[in-house]
N, C-alpha and C positions, 0 to 999 in steps of 0.2 A: 589468703585473697585467692580466689580462683583464677590462673593463668587468662589469657585468650585465648578459647578457643578454635578460634576463626587463622587461627597461624596453623593451626596440626592440618596436617594433608590430609584430606579425603576422597578425593575422583585424580583422574589421571590427567596429568598435563600435555603434554604434547600427545596427540591421537595417533591411531595407528597409522600407515601409508595410504588403505585403502581409504578409510574414513576420511582423513584430509580430502584425498583424490574429488570423491563423492560432493563433500563439501562444493569444493571450488568449482567442481562442476554444476550443481543446482545454481552457483549467482549466475556463472558464465549462460548457463542455457535458460534463466527465470527469462519468460516474456511477458508481453501486454497482452494478454491476449481477447480477438474481440470479435471471432467466431467459435460458436458452440454447435455441438453436437445437440439436434431438437430429441426431444422426449428420456433422457437422461442424467433423472439426479444423482447426486454425492452423496453419497450412503451416512448414514448415521454416524456412524462408526470413525470413516473417513474423515467426517464433519469435525465431531470432536478433538478425534486429533490435530487436525489443524488447528481449530482456535482454539488447543492445548498452548500447541508451542506459540503462538501469540499473546497468549495469556502468560507464558515463563517471558517476554521482556524485556530488557532492565529499564528501570523509570525511577524520575528524580526521586531523590527518598523515600525509595521504595511506596509511592503516592499509588499506583498501578490506576491510572486513573482513567481510562479506559475502557469503554463498556462497545458490544457488539449487537447490532443490532439484524440481525435475518428476517428481509422482505420478499415473499414467495407471492403475495400478491398482484397476480398478474394487472388487476386495475390501475394500481398501487402504482405499478413499475410502467404501467404506456402514461404514467400522469407524470411521470418523475422525464422519464421520456422525453414527454413533447419540454419539459425545462429544457434538457439537452437540445434540443433541434432549435426553441430559442437562441439560445446564448453561442449555437453553435456558426446561426446565422448574423449575429452580432460578431461575432472573431473573426466570421471572414473577412467582415468589412475592411479590419484591420490588414490585411494583405493587398497587394498589386495584383492585377486581375489575371496574369499567366500563375501565380502565386493562389490566390483564392483557388483557380479554380482547379489548382489538382489539391487542397488542401478539403475542399469539398468532394472531392473522386476518393479520400480516405473514407475507411471506418473503421471509428472513432467510442462506438461499444457497441455493447452487448448486451443492452439494461432487459428488452425483450426476449432477446434469444437464449441466455447463460437462464439455468432452470431456480437462481438462488443470486438474490443481490447482499452486501453487506453493509451496512453503513455501520465504518469507524467514527466515535463518536468519544471526545474527551472530555470530562466532568469537570470542568472550574468553577463550580461553586464553594465558597467558601464549607471550611469542615471542621471548624469550631481550634484550631490550633494550624501556625504558619506551615505549608507542605515545607522540611527542612530542605536547601540547597537549592531556593527558589527568592530568596530575596532580590537579585541582584539579577537574577536571569528566569523569570518568570514564564516564557514564553520554554522552557526545558518541558514543561508539563502537556506541552503542545506535543512537544517533539520525542519523549515518552509515547506517546498516541500511532506516532512515523515509525520507531521503532517497532511496535507490532504492529503495525500493517507486513513492514519486509518480514518478520517474525513466521507473518500469516501466508506469504510469498512465497518464501523459498518452502515452507512445509508442504502446501499448495503446490508446486513446481515436483517435489518427490516423491510427490500421491498421484503425478501425473495427472493435478485437474489445475486447472485455466482459468490464471487471476487477470483482471482486465480494472483497471484504474479509470473513472471516469470522473473529472477534470473539471468536465465542460456542463455544470450546473448549478442554479440556485443553490444557496447555502438557505435562504426562508423558505422555500420549497420543501428542502430537506426537513426543516426544521418540524412546517404544517404540516406535512405527511406525515412524518415519525413523530408528531407530538413530542419535539424535544422541548423540558422543560429550561426557560433560561438558566443560560449558565450552564448549558448542556450545547457546547458543539461538533456538529461535525468537521471529519478529519478527511475525508476518505469514501467515495463512493467504488464501491467493488463488483464485479459479476465474475460471478464467482459457478465454476460447470466443466465437464469435457469438453475438450477444445474439440477440434476440427483436426487442428494440427498443430506443433509445436516444428517451427522454425530454429536456426541453427543463430538466424541476421533479424534483429531488432525488428520490425515494420517500417519504422517511419525510415532506419537507414536501409534496406529492400528496396525502396519508394522511393530512392532518391530523396527525401527529406532532408536529411540532415545524415552526416555522420559521427565515430565514435573518436571523442579527442582522445592524440597518445596521453599514457602517463607523464609525462618531460611534463606536456603542457598544461596539467595540473596540481603540479607539485611545487614546492616551493619550499626554502632553507629557512631559516629563522624571520623571515620576512616577508612580504607581499613581494620586494624587488628583489629578492634572490631567487631565481631559479634554482633546483636542482642540480649536482653537479652530472 
């Protein structure tokens, strides 16, 4: 009987210091980009590397439930942006007047400005066999697609490409515009292109909308009630 080959080391354990630093820098300097340079496309080789990194994300049961829909057609993007404008107006009503004014002053998308939009979808359709690991937590399929989004975002950052996630858009509009079949759901609508600038501080923090919590505020020991030492 053969042994368990996955117990035999084949790759590096800890990476060299320079590589570790580069990873942490990419995480720290990843930004939600809204302002893109006009007339400058993402070249095919760079896009392939970015999508390849997204496709290497971890997935429950090695299900790889993500798909990436590339949206370049301007008329289609304009219709999707119209959904954003409707949703933004509705969302703004959730805030007090002064806060609403601040909200409406923020640029929250680059749907038409960016040369490329990418809709990341998750395929939830039956496969003929249960996906390993989803019996009690079926939402891990969606979680797997979110992992692909993060991989895409980090890969884009190290390539000097900006990504902006637009959550203020109607899923029904995306399903219609992108001809998504039943059981295939959008999880992220991304604007992708060369940014006007990468900033060190997130836009919403720089604009005074919110601030980052400290690590101590989000870490617990053993249970919700026990703060980390």
